[in-house]
C-alpha positions in Angstrom: 9.3 -3.7 12.1 8.1 -2.6 8.7 5.1 -4.8 9.0 4.0 -3.0 12.2 4.5 0.4 10.5 2.5 -0.9 7.5 -0.3 -2.2 9.8 -0.5 1.1 11.7 -0.5 3.1 8.4 -3.2 0.9 7.0 -5.4 1.4 10.0 -4.8 5.2 9.8 -5.9 5.2 6.2 -8.9 3.0 7.1 -9.9 5.5 9.8 -9.7 8.4 7.3 -11.9 6.4 4.9 -14.3 5.6 7.8 -14.4 9.3 8.5 -15.2 10.0 4.9 -18.0 7.5 4.9 -19.4 9.1 8.1 -19.2 12.5 6.4 -21.1 11.1 3.4 -23.8 9.9 5.8 -23.9 13.4 7.4 -24.3 14.9 3.9 -27.2 12.5 3.3 -28.8 13.6 6.5 -28.3 17.3 5.7 -29.9 16.9 2.3 -32.9 15.1 3.8 -33.2 17.8 6.5 -33.1 20.6 4.0 -35.5 18.9 1.6 -38.1 18.0 4.3 -37.9 21.4 6.0 -38.1 23.3 2.7 -41.0 21.2 1.4 -42.9 21.7 4.6 -42.3 25.4 4.6 -40.4 25.3 7.9 -37.4 27.4 8.7 -34.1 25.6 8.2 -30.5 26.5 8.7 -28.6 27.2 5.5 -25.5 25.7 7.2 -26.6 22.4 5.8 -25.6 23.7 2.3 -22.1 24.4 3.7 -21.9 20.9 5.2 -22.8 19.4 1.8 -20.5 21.6 -0.3 -17.4 21.2 1.8 -18.3 17.6 2.7 -17.8 16.3 -0.8 -14.3 17.7 -1.0 -13.3 16.4 2.4 -14.9 12.9 1.8 -13.0 12.7 -1.5 -9.6 13.5 0.0 -10.1 11.5 3.2 -11.3 8.3 1.4 -9.1 8.2 -1.7 -5.8 7.1 -0.2 -7.5 4.0 1.3 -9.1 3.2 -2.1 -5.7 3.4 -3.8 -4.2 1.1 -1.2 -7.0 -1.5 -1.7 -7.0 -1.1 -5.5 -10.6 0.1 -5.1 -10.0 3.0 -7.5 -11.0 2.7 -11.2 -8.4 1.6 -13.6 -8.5 -0.6 -16.7 -6.8 -4.0 -16.8 -7.5 -4.7 -20.5 -4.0 -3.6 -21.6 -2.2 -5.1 -18.7 -4.0 -8.4 -19.2 -2.5 -8.7 -22.7 1.0 -8.3 -21.4 3.4 -10.8 -19.9 4.3 -10.6 -16.2 7.5 -8.7 -16.8 6.1 -6.1 -19.2 3.0 -5.7 -17.0 5.2 -5.0 -14.0 7.2 -2.4 -15.9 4.0 -0.7 -17.3 2.3 -0.8 -13.9 5.2 0.7 -12.1 5.5 3.4 -14.7 1.8 4.2 -14.3 2.2 4.3 -10.5 5.2 6.6 -10.9 3.3 8.9 -13.1 0.3 8.9 -10.7 2.5 9.5 -7.6 4.4 12.3 -9.4 1.2 14.1 -10.4 -0.2 13.7 -6.8 3.0 15.2 -5.3 3.0 18.1 -7.8 -0.7 18.8 -7.0 0.2 18.5 -3.3 2.9 21.2 -3.7 0.7 23.6 -5.6 -2.3 23.1 -3.3 -0.1 23.6 -0.3 1.0 26.9 -1.8 -2.6 27.9 -2.3 -3.6 26.9 1.2 -0.7 28.9 2.7 -1.6 31.9 0.6 -5.2 31.8 1.6 -4.4 31.2 5.3 -2.0 34.2 5.4 -4.6 36.5 3.7 -6.9 37.8 6.4 -9.4 39.0 3.8 -9.7 35.7 2.0 -13.3 34.5 2.6 -15.6 32.2 0.8 -17.6 34.7 -1.2 -20.5 32.3 -1.8 -20.9 31.8 2.0 -20.0 35.3 3.2 -22.8 35.4 5.7 -21.0 32.6 7.7 -17.5 34.2 7.6 -15.8 31.0 6.4 -12.2 31.5 5.4 -11.2 30.4 2.0 -8.6 28.0 3.3 -11.3 25.8 4.9 -12.3 24.7 1.5 -8.7 23.9 0.3 -7.2 22.5 3.6 -7.9 18.9 2.5 -6.1 19.2 -0.9 -2.4 19.0 0.1 -3.1 16.4 2.8 -5.1 14.2 0.5 -2.7 14.6 -2.5 0.3 13.7 -0.2 -1.4 10.6 1.1 -2.5 9.5 -2.4 1.1 10.1 -3.7 2.5 7.9 -0.9 0.0 5.2 -1.7 0.9 5.3 -5.4 4.6 5.2 -4.4 4.0 2.0 -2.5 3.1 0.3 -5.8 6.4 1.5 -7.4 8.5 -0.2 -4.8 6.4 -3.1 -3.6 6.8 -6.7 -4.8 3.3 -6.8 -6.3 2.5 -4.1 -8.9 -0.7 -2.1 -8.9 -2.1 -3.9 -11.9 -2.8 -7.6 -11.6 -3.3 -8.4 -15.3 -6.8 -9.8 -14.7 -9.3 -8.2 -17.1 -12.8 -7.8 -15.6 -13.4 -7.1 -12.0 -9.7 -7.0 -11.1 -9.9 -5.8 -7.5 -12.3 -8.7 -6.5 -10.2 -11.3 -8.3 -7.0 -9.9 -6.7 -8.7 -10.0 -3.3 -9.7 -13.7 -3.9 -6.1 -14.5 -5.0 -4.7 -12.8 -1.9 -7.0 -14.8 0.3 -6.0 -18.0 -1.5 -2.3 -17.1 -1.1 -2.7 -16.3 2.6 -4.6 -19.6 3.2 -1.9 -21.5 1.4 0.8 -19.7 3.4 -0.9 -20.5 6.7 -1.3 -24.1 5.7 2.4 -24.6 5.2 
């Protein structure tokens, strides 16, 4: 049953990451549109700036949980490579605990900010006043993203395999190769 839940959860995070990637493509298109139209002296919509500015925030918070799950985020394996398996697991779980705790604290405070901005009918994005964009639109992704990142870091606290593999260098690629080798070995038995 847990495997089914994990598979569904993994697909959900992948869909969020795919949405973030699509949003980055839209940002690229908006930048090209603005640049071409401005260079040619044509009239263009300033809403493209809004798409770009809010897009970076939303893409960050939509894609980050999947990156954590896949160990695609940046971390340094030099220290963990020098440790034995037991010490590495303790250090890795301690780091994952710290990361999850920080994410959950930020989730709490950003949720308070979001609720405060949502309840304030006069809270508008002052830089984009001409579009009447409420302030909470810019912070809505924060609590959601921090919650999902905290959950993903928490997985490494309680899972059999810690976040850090102990392989210095390009750890995520080596870990992926090892995982494929283990899966192939398991299928062969």
